[in-house]
N, C-alpha and C positions, 0 to 999 in steps of 0.2 A: 422443376418441380414440386411442388411445396404442401404440405396441408394445412396449409392458411384457413381459417374459415371466413374471414371477410378482407376489404381490403381497408379496412379501419382498424387504431388499435388505440388503447386506453396508456396515457402516460401523464407526466407530470412534469409543468412546465414551471419556469421560473418567468411571473410576469413583470416583474421589473424588481432590480435590486432592492436588497432587503434582510430584512427578519426570516425565523421559519415561514413566517405565514404568506410569503408572497411564491412558496410550492402550491401551486395550484393544481387539480386534475384538467384533463384536456381527452381532445378527441383529433386524433393524428393518421393518416396515411401508414400503410406498412411501408418499411424500408424496401427499395427495390435495392440487391445484389450487384454491384459490378464487377469488371473482373479479378477475382482471388479473393473476392469477397462471400462471405457468408450471410446468414440471416439466422439468428436466430429466437426462438420461443424461450421466452426468461421465464424459468421459475422462481428466482432468487437473484435480488439487485443487492450488490454491497453498499453501503454507505461510508463514505469516507471526509476526511476534512478538507482536502480539497473541492467538494462538490457543495460544502456551504460555502470555502471561498469562490465559488462560480458566482452561487448564489447572490451571494452578499457584495459582488460588480466586483471582484479584484482578483480575477480567473481567468481570463476568456479563452475558450473552446478554440482550438485551433480552426483558420478560415474553412477546411474540408471536411470536419467532424461535424455531429446530430449538436445544435446547440440544446439539446436537453440535456440533467446531471444524468451523471452515474459514471462511474468508471469499469466497474467490473458485473459480472452477472455468472448467472450457470442456469444452463437451460437443454433445447434439444435443438440438434440445425434442421430446420424446413425449408430452407432454399439452398442453391446453390450459384455461383455469378460465372461465367466463362472462365474457364482456366482452374477453376479449384481439383486439385487435386488428393488431399489429405484428407476432406470427411465429407461422409457418405449423408442421405436426407435421415433421419432415425439418430442420429449419434447421439452421446451427454456430453455437452463440455462447460468446463469453465474456460472464461475469456477476459481478458486487458479490451478494455474499448476506449476509443479517442472522447464519449460520450454517448450519452440516450441510452443509460441504461435503466432509467426509471422510465421504461415502457414494458408493454407485453413483447415488444419486439424488437431486436437491435441486430446491428449491422457492425462487422467487426472483420478483417482482413481474417483469411485462414491459416496465417501462419500467425496468429493473436492467439489464438484458441489450444487449449491444452485437456487432455482426457481427465474425465473426472476419475481419481484415483479411486481402486478399487474399493469397494466397504463403503467407501465416501458418501454421505446426504448430499444431495443438492444445495441444500441449506448450507452446509459446512463448504462446500465446492466453490460456494459465491464470495467466500471471504479467502480464498488464495492468491487470487491475480495478482491486485494492486499491490497488495503487499509484500506477497513475493518476490516479482518483478521488481519493486522499489528494494530492494534487502540486497536480495543478489547483485543485481549491476550497479547499488552503492557499496557493499562492503568486501564482494570477490572481487568484482572485473573492475571498479574503481581504487576500493581501497586496498586490495592485493593481499586483504587479510591470511593469514597463515596458522597452523598449527604451532601451537603453543605461546601464540599472541598475546596481550592483554589485549581486551577491546571493552569499550565504553559507549552503551547506548542512554541517550537520554530519552524521558520517557517511558522507562521498560513495562509499561500498562500497555501503552497504547495497542492499535492493532500492526502498525510497526515496530514498537518496542517487544511485544510479546513475540513475532514472527522472528524478528533480529537476535534473541538472546538464543533463540535454541536451534536456529540454523549455525551460528557461530559456534556454540558448545558442537552439534555434531560436527564442525570442523575441526573440534578439536582446540577452539581456542578456548583462554581462561576469560571468563565473562563477567562484565560487572555493569552495572547500570542505575537510573536516579530513578525515581519515583516522588509522588506526594505526602504520602502518608507510612507508614509503620506496613500498617494492613497491603498495601502497594508493594510495598519493600518484599513483605514474604512470597506475594504472589511470583515476584519476581526470581528469587531463588527457587522457588518448588519449580519453576520452568528449566532452572541452570544455570541460573546466574550462581558463581563465586558467591559475592555479595552485592547487596543493592543498600544504597545509600538516602535514606529522606532525605531530600534535602531543605526540609525546613529544619533541619536538624543539625545534619550534617553538612560538614566542607566535601565536595568531590574531588576538589583538586586535592589538599589534607588528603585523601585518602587514598588516591593514586600516585599522591607520591612517596607514600608510605610504601608503596611496591616498585617505586622504579618505573614511574611513571605507565599512560597508558599507548601503545604501539597504535592503533586505532580507535578514534571517537567521529560515531555516526550522530550526528546533531541535525535536532529541528528548533532549538529553541532559539538560537540565532542571539543579538542583541550582545548583553553584558556578558553570556557565556562564552563568546566566542575567543573573547582575549583569555578569561579563566583554562576554557579548555588547551590554549595553548600552552596555560601553564602544567596543565595538569598531562601534556604529553609528554613519554621520552623523548631523548633523543633519538634523530628521522623517522619521528612517529608523526602519524596522517591522520589529517580532520577530514570529512566528510560533511556536508554540507546540502540539507535533502528542502529545507523549509526554515522560517523565522517569524515564530510565533512571539517573538520578541521584539523585531525586528531586524533587517538585515544592515545596520550601519552600524559599528564602532570603532573606538580606535584600537589601533593595533601594533606594538613595536616588530617590527619587520627587523631591529638589527638579531631578536631573540630566533625569530624564523631561521635570518642566514647562519647565525652562530649554530642552532642546533642544527640542523639541515631539515628542517620542518617542513609536510608538504600540507595545504590545503585547499580545495577543489571541493567540489559539489555537482550538482545535477536534479534537472527537473526531467522526468518520462515523460510525462504527456506530450511536447511536442519534439522527441526526439524521431528519425525517420523510423519507416515499416520494414526495414532493412535491421536497421538498430535494433528494434521490437526482437523483431523475428530472432534474431541470434539467443537475447535473452532468455525468449521461450526453449528453444535448442536446451540453451545449458540447466535451464529447470527442470525441464525433462529427464535429462539423461542425471542431473547431478542434486536434484531438492524430490522431486516426489519419486525417489529408492527411500529417501529419509522419511516422507510419507508412510510411505509403504513399512516401513520396519518400526513406526514409534516414535519417529526421534522428534518428527516435528507436527507440531497437533493445535485445531484452531482452538483460542481461546475464543468464545462465542457471549458476548455482551447481553444483547437480547435482539429480539424480533419483531418487527414492525408488518404494516402493510402495506400495500403502494397508496394508498388514499393515506396512510398516516405519514408522509414521508415529513409531513413538518415536525411532528412528535420527536419523528426519526433525529432530524437535527436540532431538536434541541436536545437529546441525548449525547450525542456525539462536540456539542460543543459543552455539554458538563463536566464538571470536574471529576465526578464521581466512578464513569466507565470506566470497564476493565476488557481490552481485547476488543473484534469486531462487533458490527449492528449492521443487522442484513433487514433488506423487506422483502415477505413474499408477494410476489408479482401473480402466477399463478390465478386463475380466475378474478383476477381484481375487479 
């Protein structure tokens, strides 16, 4: 069954690796669901840094994924493939996508979609999947964050950062963050961080060592931050690496790692199996969706664009000024 109006859809494609101007409108066939898959009529698409990396030619989609950018969306289920049991036509969902969110219709595995939280708009719901999947899987499932531990997140006003601060706070951790200005540091403390450090004027290593060191650090900077993170850890501390804005290489003294029993790990979300993503989704619905319901986790929205303004949305996410999430309105594109 379907309520699709035609066999074609408007989308944004990457015509060649490059800057935001390589994002161009196109017309493509509406995707057809396979076993266990659903088709979503997209209301809003989230815009994330991996989209910009893909546009630049630095983050290829998985072989079986749409070549279109877009890793999360909100919308309405309009078609279900064989074997789908969770969703019915007409239900409202937000979903983690392997790609293809910059379009009027998107395809995803049914287990990677979640119900739109009660009382939440489609605009805000589109901001949840990529950051919630990333934060939960890395700070809880991989990083093992526990109540009472000291948690540091770099880039506290990014989409990942604003989500991590709130989830860690809701879990009972002592939360710290870095940010690029005093104004951004205030945003972090308003969200629940015990302290936030303007990295242009304060050394996070010194600040954390005053407190006995961080038990867990979530880092997306890499480069020179890698050895500094090690120094900022408490004994038995953990680092989870999820991106490398400064580069993936650094010189590390592993004697310190050994002597202080430190753990350095990391992950990327997109290449993980459908089964792994389904497990994260189950955890989110059980643990994080109740945080949203009681007001402990709120979306921090920076800006909204239309689908045809995808290039402007990418200019915004690559600018230093944005705080929180960026979305594109897709309905009636």
